N, C-alpha and C positions, 0 to 999 in steps of 0.2 A: 587421606584428609579430604573433607568435603569442601566444595567451593560453590559459589552462586554466580551465575551469569545473568546480567541485567540486559534485557532487550527492550528497545523502544521502537515501535512501528509508527511512522508519521506519514499521514497523507499529505500530498502536495497542496499548496495554496490554490485558491480559485483560479482556474484556467480561463482563457478566453472562450474555450468551448463550453466549460461549465456555465459561464455567464450567459451564453447563447442557447443553453439547453440542448447541446449536441453530444453525441457519443464521442468520447475521446479515443478509447482504444489505443492503437499504436500511432495515431496522428501526432504531428509535431506542434500542437497548439501550445503557445506560451502562457505565462501567467497574466492575469488581468491586473490592473492597478491595485485592486483590492487584494488579489493574491500575493502581490509583492509586499504589501503591508502585513499580511498574515505571516509570510515567510520571515520578515524582519522581527515580528513579535515572538515567533517561535524560537528564533535564534537567541533573542534576548532572554526568554524564559528558561532556556536550557544552557545558557552561556556559562554558568558556574559549574556545570557538571563536566567531569573528565571522561572523555570517550577514548576507547582503544581503537575504534574504527567507525567510519560512517560510510554506508553503502547507499547508492541511489540508483533508481531506474535511469536508463540513459535517455529518456524522453525529456524534452526541454522543460516542461512544467515541474518535473521532479528535480532536475538539476538546479533550476532557478530557486527552488525552495531549499535544497540542501546546501547550496553554496554559502549563504550567510552563516549557517550553523557551523560549517566546516571552518570558516574564517575566524569566527569569534572563539571557537574552542581549540583552534590551531591543530585540527585533526585532518589527516589526509582523506580526500574524498575519492571513493572508488565507484565508478559507474558501470552498470551491467544491464544487458538486455533481459536477463533472467527475472528482474524485478518489474518488468513492464506490466501494464494493465492487460487484461484479457483482450486479445484481438477479436473484434466483432465483425471482421470481414467486410461484407458488402454494406454494412450499416455504418462503417467508419465515417465520421464527419457529418452524418445526417442528424437533423433534429429528431427528437423522439417521435413526433407526429409524422415526419417524413419516413422514418424507418417503419413505423406501424403500417403506413399506407403502401409503401413500395415493397416491403419484405415481411408480410404478415406472419408467415410461418416461422421465420427466423426470430422475429420480434417476440412472438408468443413463447417460443422455446426459451428465450432469454428470461422472460418474466416468470416462467415455471421453475427457473433455477435448475434446469435439467443438467445434471452434473457431467454426463458423458456425451451430450449432444455437441457435435462439432459444427459451429456456425459456418455458413457458406462463405468460403474465402478466409475464414478465421480459425478459431481453435475452441476446444472445450474447457470447462473448468478443471477437469482432471489434467489436461495437458498443461494448463497454467500452474496447477498444484505441483506437478512434477518438476517444472523448472524453478519455480520460486522457492519451494520448500527445500530443494537440494541446495540452493544458495544460502538460505537461512541456516540450515543444519551445518553447512560448511563453515559459515561465519561463526556460529556458536562454538564449534569445535576448535577453530583456530584461536578464538579469544576467550576460551573457557576461564571463568572467574573474573572476566572483565565486563565492560559496558559497551554495547554497540547500538547504533541507530540505523534503521533502514527507512529510507525515504521512498515511498512508493504510492500506490493508487488504491482507491476504495475497494475494488473487487479483489485485488491482490491481498490487501490487508485482511479482508474477511476470510479468505482461504487460508492465510497464514495463521490467523488466530485459531481457526478450527483445527488446523494441523497441530499447533502447539498444545491444544487441549485434548488431542487424541480423538476428535469427533469425526475424522475422515477415515478411520481404520476399518469401518464396517464395509462389507461388499455391497450392501444396499444402503444408499444415503437418502435421508429425508431433506427436502429443500429448506435450507436455513440461510438467513442473511443477517450479517452484522454490519450495520451502517456506520460509516465514519465520515464526519464532516471535514471540510477542507482544513488542513493543519491540525486535525484531531490527533491526539496521542493515545497510544495503547502501550501499557507498560507491563512487563512480566519479569519475574525472577525465576530462573530455572536452576534448581540445585543439581549437583552431580549425581545424586541418588535418583533423579528423575522426577522429583516433586516439583510441580509447577504452581507458583503463586501468581494469581491475576491481581495486579495492583490498580489498573485503570483501563477502561476502554472508552474511546471517543472523548477524551478529556480536552475540553476547549476553554477552560477557565482563563488561560493566558491570552485569549482573543477578546476578552471582555472590552467593550467600547470601540472595537474596530468595525467600521461600517464601509 
């Protein structure tokens, strides 16, 4: 008998680091006031949906975004470091201009979307894929036929979308970037026969009027 698993990937609300134009990575930057409003609006928009599980990156900006949704839907919240943003190592916490000036080679590798380049003191996109995709696959298997939400980060969402679409199976990868705004939603239906239906990417309609 076939079944369909519904997956929602949600980027965290605007963080203080986002507001200041800084690399977030694994830093503990919290939500900004705007980010908290975005998180509340997201919880309200999804409040009528029944979730089997909600997973969140263990970084504060993701947990602060996930908590209102977990409360309004009465769903347990599981936090995990596997859903963290890519670690950008020596560029963590720097503004983009500071990173470009202080670590030009690392910054340029990041801009090139070099999939296998391990950033100094950080990790590669492939390393991020390995940890995040393993968690997503585990969650989909555990809640097959159900509805799950993953609260995570823009880079992680990009990689997970490409993973779901099978775009990362080639040994040679072209640089591709799927941008997600703060609290943007990506929705997918995955059938048990492997057919994937893309319902939405970077849906921010629920944030209309929030400034």
